C-alpha positions in Angstrom: 0.4 0.1 0.2 1.3 3.4 -1.1 -1.0 5.2 0.8 0.7 6.7 3.9 -3.0 8.0 5.6 -4.5 4.9 4.8 -1.7 3.0 6.4 -1.2 5.4 9.3 -5.1 4.9 9.9 -5.2 1.2 9.4 -2.5 1.0 12.1 -4.0 2.9 14.6 -7.4 1.9 14.4 -6.7 -1.3 16.1 -4.2 -0.6 18.7 -6.6 0.0 21.5 -10.1 -0.6 22.5 -11.1 3.0 22.4 -9.0 3.3 18.8 -11.0 0.8 17.7 -14.2 1.4 18.9 -13.5 5.0 17.4 -13.0 3.7 14.3 -15.9 1.5 14.0 -18.3 4.5 15.3 -16.8 6.9 12.5 -16.9 4.6 10.0 -20.2 2.8 10.3 -22.4 4.6 12.6 -21.6 8.5 12.4 -23.2 9.0 9.3 -26.5 7.9 11.1 -26.0 10.8 13.5 -25.4 12.8 10.8 -28.7 12.4 9.0 -30.8 12.9 12.2 -28.8 16.2 13.3 -29.4 17.1 9.2 -33.5 16.3 9.9 -33.1 18.3 13.6 -31.8 21.5 11.6 -33.9 20.9 8.8 -37.2 21.2 11.2 -35.5 24.3 13.3 -34.8 25.9 9.9 -38.2 24.9 8.4 -39.1 28.8 7.3 -35.4 28.5 4.8 -37.2 25.7 2.9 -38.3 26.7 -0.3 -39.6 24.9 -3.1 -36.3 25.9 -5.1 -34.2 24.6 -1.7 -36.0 21.6 -1.4 -35.8 21.1 -5.4 -32.1 21.9 -5.4 -31.1 19.2 -2.5 -33.2 16.7 -4.3 -31.6 17.3 -7.9 -28.1 17.3 -5.8 -28.9 13.8 -4.2 -30.0 12.4 -7.5 -27.3 14.3 -9.4 -24.6 12.8 -6.9 -25.7 9.5 -6.5 -26.0 8.8 -10.3 -22.6 10.0 -10.9 -21.5 7.3 -8.3 -23.5 4.5 -9.5 -21.7 5.6 -13.2 -18.3 5.9 -11.7 -18.3 2.6 -9.5 -18.3 1.1 -12.8 -15.7 3.2 -14.3 -13.2 2.8 -11.0 -12.7 -0.1 -10.7 -10.8 0.0 -6.7 -11.1 -3.3 -4.6 -11.3 -2.9 -1.0 -8.5 -2.6 1.4 -9.4 -5.7 3.4 -9.5 -7.7 0.2 -6.7 -6.7 -1.2 -4.7 -7.0 1.9 -6.3 -10.3 3.2 -7.5 -9.0 6.5 -10.5 -8.6 8.1 -12.3 -5.3 8.2 -13.3 -4.0 11.8 -17.0 -3.7 11.1 -18.8 -5.7 8.7 -18.1 -4.3 4.9 -19.7 -5.6 1.9 -17.2 -6.8 -0.8 -18.4 -4.7 -4.0 -15.8 -2.2 -5.4 -14.8 0.6 -3.1 -15.1 3.7 -5.5 -16.8 6.0 -4.3 -17.2 5.7 -0.4 -21.4 5.7 0.0 -20.9 6.5 3.5 -18.9 9.8 3.1 -21.3 10.6 -0.1 -24.3 11.1 1.9 -22.3 12.4 4.8 -20.7 15.4 2.5 -24.5 15.6 0.7 -26.2 16.3 3.7 -23.5 18.9 4.6 -23.3 20.5 0.9 -27.3 20.6 1.3 -26.7 23.1 4.4 -25.4 25.9 2.1 -28.8 26.5 0.6 -30.7 26.7 4.4 -28.4 26.4 7.4 -25.0 27.7 6.2 -23.9 28.3 9.9 -24.3 24.5 10.5 -22.0 23.6 7.6 -18.4 23.6 9.5 -20.1 21.4 12.1 -21.1 19.2 9.4 -17.9 19.4 7.6 -16.1 18.0 10.9 -18.1 15.1 10.9 -18.1 14.4 7.1 -14.3 14.4 8.1 -14.5 11.9 10.6 -16.8 9.5 8.4 -14.0 9.6 5.7 -11.2 8.8 8.6 -13.6 6.1 10.1 -14.0 4.4 6.6 -10.6 4.3 6.3 -9.4 3.3 9.6 -12.0 0.1 9.3 -9.9 -0.9 6.0 -13.4 -0.4 4.0 -11.9 2.0 1.8 -8.7 3.8 0.4 -8.3 7.8 0.3 -9.4 7.8 -3.2 -12.6 6.3 -2.4 -13.7 8.9 0.3 -12.2 12.0 -1.5 -14.2 10.7 -4.6 -17.2 11.0 -2.8 -16.7 14.4 -1.9 -15.7 15.2 -5.5 -19.0 14.0 -6.8 -20.9 15.9 -4.2 -19.3 19.3 -4.7 -19.6 19.0 -8.5 -23.2 17.9 -8.0 -23.8 21.0 -5.7 -22.2 23.2 -7.7 -24.1 22.5 -10.8 -27.2 22.1 -9.5 -26.4 25.7 -7.6 -26.0 27.3 -10.9 -29.4 26.0 -12.3 -32.0 29.0 -12.8 -35.2 28.1 -10.8 -38.4 30.0 -10.9 -38.8 32.6 -8.7 -42.5 31.4 -7.8 -40.1 29.0 -6.0 -38.9 31.2 -3.4 -42.0 30.8 -1.2 -41.7 28.8 1.8 -42.4 25.0 1.1 -43.7 23.7 4.2 -47.4 24.5 5.9 -46.8 26.3 9.0 -43.8 27.9 7.8 -45.2 31.2 7.6 -45.7 32.9 10.6 -49.4 34.0 10.9 -50.4 37.9 12.0 -52.1 38.1 15.0 -56.2 38.5 15.1 
């Protein structure tokens, strides 16, 4: 293996119970907390969720995941544990490692905040970075797999951000998002 970042993380993870548990948490479970946190932010910021915002989020998700599915057939990258004949620290599929679905989802949720809750981006980006570290540490992915996922999301986000959407879509999308006047 010629990837010093991946090698260092894979060597560090099994060193102690704590590093093993952190690697497994970051690599397998943190993405679910990111998803739950995203829902909480979306509910709290529902007044900022316009039809345009929801359309952009959905388009970005579809574009990023479609690109990932196409690229998984073009970029062949067997998972590290398969190449090294080792046991990963967490159950991991045996399919192509490129790109990382966990990182793709975490990065997509993070990027979507640009359209309605910018102040949370740095917190979500830090959590996404921990997912990347975890996926490397548990031997599920190579560095190119996790960085590639972030790149896919960034390109999808930039493309969707450039789309002109109807002005009428700037109205609140959710019922109750507009404050009612006192009678």
